[in-house]
DRENVEXLUM-349889 format. One record per residue (C-alpha): residue number from 1; residue in three letters; x, y, z. Coordinates in Angstrom, 1 decimal, m for minus. Layout:
REM residues N
REC   nr  rest       X       Y       Z
REC  NUM   ALA       X       Y       Z
...
//
This chain:
REM residues 320
REC   nr  rest       X       Y       Z
REC    1   MET   110.4    68.8    69.4
REC    2   LYS   107.9    66.0    70.0
REC    3   GLN   104.3    66.6    69.1
REC    4   ASN   101.2    64.6    69.7
REC    5   PHE   100.5    63.0    66.4
REC    6   THR    97.0    62.7    65.0
REC    7   VAL    95.9    62.1    61.4
REC    8   ARG    93.9    65.2    60.4
REC    9   GLN    92.0    66.1    57.3
REC   10   GLY    93.4    69.0    55.3
REC   11   ALA    96.5    70.3    53.7
REC   12   LEU    98.8    69.4    56.7
REC   13   ASP    97.7    65.8    56.9
REC   14   GLY   100.8    63.6    57.0
REC   15   VAL   103.3    66.5    56.9
REC   16   GLU   104.5    65.9    60.4
REC   17   ALA   104.8    62.2    59.7
REC   18   PHE   106.7    62.9    56.5
REC   19   LEU   109.2    65.2    58.2
REC   20   SER   109.9    62.8    61.0
REC   21   VAL   110.5    59.9    58.5
REC   22   ALA   112.8    62.2    56.5
REC   23   GLN   114.7    63.2    59.6
REC   24   HIS   115.2    59.6    60.9
REC   25   ARG   115.2    57.8    57.5
REC   26   SER   113.1    55.2    59.3
REC   27   PHE   109.4    54.7    59.7
REC   28   ARG   109.9    52.8    62.9
REC   29   ARG   112.0    55.5    64.5
REC   30   ALA   109.6    58.2    63.3
REC   31   ALA   106.7    56.3    64.9
REC   32   ALA   108.6    56.1    68.2
REC   33   ASP   109.5    59.8    68.0
REC   34   LEU   105.8    60.8    67.5
REC   35   GLY   104.4    58.2    69.9
REC   36   VAL   102.3    56.3    67.4
REC   37   THR   102.5    52.9    65.6
REC   38   PRO   104.6    52.4    62.4
REC   39   SER   101.4    51.5    60.5
REC   40   ALA    99.9    54.9    61.4
REC   41   ILE   103.0    56.6    60.1
REC   42   SER   103.0    54.5    56.9
REC   43   HIS    99.3    55.3    56.3
REC   44   ALA    99.8    59.0    56.9
REC   45   VAL   102.6    59.1    54.4
REC   46   ARG   100.6    57.2    51.8
REC   47   VAL    97.7    59.6    52.2
REC   48   LEU   100.1    62.5    51.8
REC   49   GLU   101.7    61.0    48.7
REC   50   ALA    98.3    60.4    47.1
REC   51   ARG    97.3    64.0    47.8
REC   52   VAL   100.5    65.4    46.4
REC   53   GLY   100.5    63.1    43.5
REC   54   ALA   104.1    62.0    43.8
REC   55   THR   106.1    59.3    45.6
REC   56   LEU   108.1    61.0    48.3
REC   57   PHE   110.2    58.1    49.7
REC   58   LEU   112.2    55.3    48.2
REC   59   ARG   111.6    52.3    50.5
REC   60   THR   113.6    49.1    50.7
REC   61   THR   113.8    46.5    53.4
REC   62   ARG   117.0    48.1    54.6
REC   63   SER   116.7    51.8    54.1
REC   64   VAL   114.4    54.7    53.4
REC   65   GLY   115.5    57.5    51.1
REC   66   LEU   113.9    60.6    49.6
REC   67   THR   112.9    60.8    45.9
REC   68   GLU   113.6    64.0    44.0
REC   69   ALA   110.0    65.0    44.7
REC   70   GLY   110.5    64.2    48.3
REC   71   GLU   113.6    66.4    48.5
REC   72   ARG   111.8    69.3    47.0
REC   73   PHE   108.8    68.8    49.3
REC   74   LEU   111.1    68.6    52.3
REC   75   SER   112.9    71.9    51.4
REC   76   ARG   109.6    73.7    51.4
REC   77   ALA   107.6    71.8    54.1
REC   78   LYS   110.2    71.8    56.8
REC   79   PRO   110.6    75.5    57.3
REC   80   ALA   106.9    76.1    56.9
REC   81   PHE   106.1    73.5    59.5
REC   82   GLU   108.6    74.9    61.9
REC   83   GLU   107.1    78.3    61.5
REC   84   LEU   103.7    76.8    62.2
REC   85   VAL   105.0    75.2    65.4
REC   86   ALA   106.6    78.5    66.5
REC   87   ALA   103.4    80.3    65.8
REC   88   SER   101.5    77.9    68.0
REC   89   GLU   104.0    78.4    70.8
REC   90   VAL   103.7    82.2    70.6
REC   91   ALA    99.9    82.0    70.7
REC   92   ARG   100.2    79.5    73.7
REC   93   ASP   102.4    81.9    75.6
REC   94   LEU   100.0    84.8    75.0
REC   95   GLY    97.3    82.7    76.5
REC   96   GLN    99.2    81.5    79.5
REC   97   ARG   101.4    84.4    80.8
REC   98   PRO   101.4    88.2    80.6
REC   99   THR   103.1    89.0    77.3
REC  100   GLY   102.5    90.8    74.0
REC  101   LEU   100.9    94.1    73.1
REC  102   LEU    98.3    95.6    75.5
REC  103   ARG    96.2    98.3    73.7
REC  104   LEU    94.0   100.6    75.7
REC  105   THR    91.7   103.4    74.5
REC  106   VAL    91.3   106.1    77.2
REC  107   PRO    90.2   109.8    77.5
REC  108   ARG    93.1   112.2    77.6
REC  109   ALA    92.1   113.5    81.1
REC  110   VAL    92.5   110.0    82.5
REC  111   VAL    96.2   109.7    81.4
REC  112   PRO    97.8   112.0    84.0
REC  113   ILE    95.3   111.1    86.8
REC  114   LEU    95.4   107.3    86.5
REC  115   LEU    97.9   106.0    84.0
REC  116   GLU   101.0   108.0    84.3
REC  117   PRO   101.6   107.0    88.0
REC  118   LEU   101.1   103.4    87.0
REC  119   ILE   102.8   102.8    83.6
REC  120   ALA   106.4   102.8    84.8
REC  121   SER   105.8   100.3    87.6
REC  122   PHE   103.7    98.1    85.3
REC  123   CYS   106.3    98.0    82.5
REC  124   HIS   109.0    97.2    85.1
REC  125   THR   107.0    94.4    86.7
REC  126   PHE   105.9    92.9    83.3
REC  127   PRO   108.7    93.5    80.9
REC  128   GLU   107.3    91.2    78.3
REC  129   VAL   104.1    93.3    77.9
REC  130   GLU   104.2    96.4    75.6
REC  131   VAL   101.6    99.0    76.5
REC  132   GLU   100.0   101.2    73.9
REC  133   ILE    97.6   104.0    75.0
REC  134   ALA    95.4   105.7    72.5
REC  135   ALA    94.3   108.9    74.2
REC  136   SER    91.0   110.1    72.6
REC  137   GLU    87.6   111.4    73.7
REC  138   GLU    86.0   109.4    70.9
REC  139   LEU    84.1   106.3    72.0
REC  140   LEU    85.8   103.7    69.9
REC  141   ASP    84.7   100.2    69.1
REC  142   LEU    87.1    97.9    71.0
REC  143   ALA    87.0    95.0    68.5
REC  144   ALA    87.1    97.1    65.4
REC  145   GLY    90.0    99.2    66.8
REC  146   GLY    92.0    96.1    68.0
REC  147   PHE    91.9    97.2    71.6
REC  148   ASP    92.1    94.9    74.6
REC  149   ALA    90.1    97.3    76.8
REC  150   GLY    88.9   100.8    77.2
REC  151   VAL    88.6   103.4    80.0
REC  152   ARG    85.6   105.7    80.2
REC  153   LEU    83.2   107.4    82.5
REC  154   GLY    80.6   104.9    83.7
REC  155   GLN    77.6   106.6    82.1
REC  156   PHE    79.2   106.2    78.6
REC  157   ILE    79.8   102.4    78.8
REC  158   ALA    77.4   100.0    77.2
REC  159   ALA    75.5    97.7    79.6
REC  160   ASP    76.8    94.5    78.0
REC  161   MET    80.5    95.3    78.9
REC  162   VAL    82.3    93.8    81.8
REC  163   THR    83.6    96.7    84.0
REC  164   VAL    86.3    97.2    86.6
REC  165   ARG    86.1   100.3    88.8
REC  166   LEU    89.2   102.5    88.6
REC  167   MET    87.9   105.6    90.4
REC  168   PRO    84.9   106.1    92.8
REC  169   PRO    82.0   108.4    91.9
REC  170   PHE    83.0   112.1    91.7
REC  171   PRO    81.4   115.5    91.0
REC  172   PHE    81.6   117.5    87.8
REC  173   MET    82.8   120.9    89.1
REC  174   VAL    82.5   124.4    87.7
REC  175   VAL    85.9   126.2    88.1
REC  176   GLY    87.3   129.6    87.4
REC  177   SER    90.6   131.3    87.9
REC  178   PRO    91.1   134.0    90.5
REC  179   ASP    92.1   136.4    87.7
REC  180   TYR    88.8   135.7    85.8
REC  181   LEU    86.7   136.1    89.0
REC  182   ARG    88.3   139.5    89.7
REC  183   ARG    86.9   140.7    86.4
REC  184   ARG    83.5   139.0    86.6
REC  185   LYS    80.9   138.6    89.4
REC  186   ARG    81.1   135.2    91.0
REC  187   PRO    78.1   133.0    89.9
REC  188   GLU    75.7   132.0    92.7
REC  189   SER    73.1   130.2    90.6
REC  190   ILE    72.9   128.2    87.4
REC  191   ASP    71.1   131.0    85.7
REC  192   ASP    74.1   133.3    86.5
REC  193   LEU    76.2   131.3    84.1
REC  194   ARG    74.4   133.0    81.2
REC  195   GLN    76.3   136.1    82.0
REC  196   HIS    79.7   134.4    81.9
REC  197   ALA    82.2   133.1    79.4
REC  198   CYS    81.6   129.3    79.5
REC  199   LEU    84.2   127.0    78.0
REC  200   ARG    82.5   124.1    76.3
REC  201   MET    83.3   120.6    75.1
REC  202   ARG    82.5   119.2    71.7
REC  203   ARG    81.5   115.6    71.8
REC  204   SER    82.8   112.9    69.5
REC  205   ASN    79.5   113.0    67.6
REC  206   GLY    80.0   116.7    66.8
REC  207   SER    77.5   118.2    69.3
REC  208   ILE    78.3   120.7    72.1
REC  209   ALA    77.8   119.1    75.5
REC  210   PRO    75.5   121.0    77.9
REC  211   TRP    76.6   121.5    81.5
REC  212   PRO    74.7   119.1    83.8
REC  213   PHE    73.6   120.1    87.2
REC  214   LEU    71.3   119.1    90.1
REC  215   ASN    68.8   121.8    91.1
REC  216   ARG    66.7   120.8    94.1
REC  217   ASN    67.7   117.1    93.4
REC  218   LYS    66.4   117.4    89.9
REC  219   PRO    68.8   117.0    86.9
REC  220   VAL    69.0   120.0    84.6
REC  221   GLU    71.2   120.8    81.6
REC  222   ALA    72.4   124.3    80.9
REC  223   ILE    73.0   125.3    77.3
REC  224   LEU    75.7   128.0    77.5
REC  225   SER    77.9   130.1    75.3
REC  226   GLY    81.5   131.3    75.5
REC  227   PRO    84.7   132.0    73.5
REC  228   PHE    86.3   128.6    73.5
REC  229   ILE    85.5   125.0    72.6
REC  230   ALA    87.7   122.0    73.1
REC  231   HIS    87.5   118.3    72.5
REC  232   ASP    88.9   117.2    75.8
REC  233   TYR    88.7   118.2    79.5
REC  234   SER    92.5   118.7    79.9
REC  235   THR    92.4   121.5    77.3
REC  236   LEU    89.3   123.1    78.9
REC  237   LEU    91.1   123.0    82.3
REC  238   GLY    94.1   124.7    80.9
REC  239   ALA    92.0   127.4    79.3
REC  240   ALA    90.2   128.0    82.7
REC  241   ILE    93.5   128.3    84.5
REC  242   GLN    94.6   130.9    82.0
REC  243   GLY    91.5   132.9    82.8
REC  244   VAL    89.7   132.5    79.4
REC  245   GLY    86.4   131.6    81.2
REC  246   LEU    84.7   129.1    83.4
REC  247   ALA    84.8   125.4    82.8
REC  248   GLN    83.0   122.3    84.0
REC  249   VAL    85.4   119.5    84.4
REC  250   PRO    85.7   116.2    86.4
REC  251   GLY    86.5   116.8    90.0
REC  252   PRO    89.7   114.7    90.1
REC  253   LEU    91.1   116.7    87.2
REC  254   ALA    90.5   120.0    89.0
REC  255   LYS    91.8   118.8    92.4
REC  256   ALA    95.4   119.9    92.1
REC  257   PRO    94.8   123.4    90.6
REC  258   ILE    92.1   124.1    93.2
REC  259   ALA    94.5   123.0    96.0
REC  260   ASP    97.3   125.2    94.8
REC  261   GLY    95.1   128.2    94.2
REC  262   ARG    95.1   128.4    90.4
REC  263   LEU    91.3   127.7    90.3
REC  264   ARG    88.3   128.3    92.5
REC  265   ALA    85.4   125.8    92.8
REC  266   LEU    82.0   127.4    92.0
REC  267   LEU    78.4   126.4    92.3
REC  268   THR    79.3   123.3    94.4
REC  269   PRO    75.7   122.9    95.8
REC  270   PHE    74.5   122.2    92.2
REC  271   ALA    77.3   119.8    91.2
REC  272   VAL    76.2   116.5    89.7
REC  273   THR    78.0   113.3    90.7
REC  274   VAL    78.9   110.7    88.0
REC  275   PRO    79.4   107.0    88.6
REC  276   GLY    83.2   107.2    88.3
REC  277   VAL    85.8   105.8    85.8
REC  278   PHE    85.8   102.2    84.8
REC  279   LEU    88.0    99.9    82.7
REC  280   TYR    85.7    97.9    80.4
REC  281   TYR    86.0    95.0    77.9
REC  282   PRO    83.6    92.7    76.1
REC  283   GLY    82.1    90.0    78.4
REC  284   ARG    82.0    87.4    75.7
REC  285   ARG    85.7    86.6    75.8
REC  286   GLN    88.1    85.4    78.5
REC  287   VAL    90.4    88.0    80.0
REC  288   SER    93.9    87.7    78.6
REC  289   PRO    96.8    87.3    81.0
REC  290   LYS    98.2    90.7    80.0
REC  291   LEU    94.9    92.5    80.7
REC  292   ARG    94.4    90.6    84.0
REC  293   ALA    97.9    91.5    85.0
REC  294   PHE    97.2    95.2    84.3
REC  295   ILE    93.9    95.2    86.3
REC  296   GLU    95.5    93.5    89.3
REC  297   HIS    98.6    95.7    89.1
REC  298   PHE    96.4    98.8    89.1
REC  299   LYS    94.4    97.6    92.1
REC  300   TYR    97.6    96.9    94.0
REC  301   ARG    99.4   100.1    93.2
REC  302   SER    96.7   102.7    93.2
REC  303   ALA    95.9   104.1    96.7
REC  304   ASP    92.5   105.3    95.3
REC  305   ALA    91.5   102.1    93.7
REC  306   PRO    88.8    99.9    95.4
REC  307   ARG    90.2    96.8    97.1
REC  308   ASP    87.5    94.3    96.0
REC  309   ARG    88.7    92.3    93.0
REC  310   THR    85.4    91.6    91.4
REC  311   THR    84.0    92.8    88.2
REC  312   ALA    80.4    93.9    87.6
REC  313   LYS    78.2    94.9    84.8
REC  314   LEU    76.9    98.5    84.7
REC  315   LYS    73.2    98.4    84.8
REC  316   GLY    71.3   101.1    83.0
REC  317   ALA    74.4   102.7    81.5
REC  318   ASN    74.0   104.0    77.9
REC  319   SER    76.4   104.5    75.1
REC  320   SER    77.3   107.9    73.8
//
């Protein structure tokens, strides 16, 4: 494979010239193969021999042959150089077309709502991309974890991240099962929740999350108690469906069980609306083709996704 030849400083200086001369047994043909002058090839080989400390070629007016040192150098240098060229081609492919491993960190609740309907069609459309989803409520460092991007509620994304909206703003809803509400009086105010079994979420930092509300357009947080604590909204939702207690969960997660009667929506006048769900990644680097393909595929396939194809920075968001 022809490569553009330049004399570089370092351990690989002259290796490409050496390999070409060894292949063609001719400085002139090697120069033609690499697109440089014979004198440039000769100089590169001389520099290499000086650095190695051994003569690599036997030169006569009629032929070029390898010395014993040259034969041994060839046996090691040729496969190593070929591996280096192959590595460069792999890296070039990753930079030019959707291929390789796409790693995403996402909350568990997002997987059934957003990703499960998308993954099959994405993998079919882009068979050279492997998708790895790390489902966790913990706010992981993308770079330290080796992730291409993350998915989170907007209020938990640092302001220096580039974001792509995946879901519009939605309310956090208090829900309870018909069975639970037959046993307990339906709450009509935020204070009424103190008389109920409230299922709670433990944050990644170890604290128990309060329930946020809007009361007369003022944000309030209710510190509640109950028999059950989970680390993700999907588990809280399941416990609420089983009648363990009331839960406060993202509206999209509660939509199906409310529609089919397994849950009832409560305290809707006090529901707080959050900015929505966003995919995010560091703004200091260019978007890889595999991540760009994922973003565009989501926007095309998802009926609920916004149709503008721009990214924006969340202003005023804070990390959690």
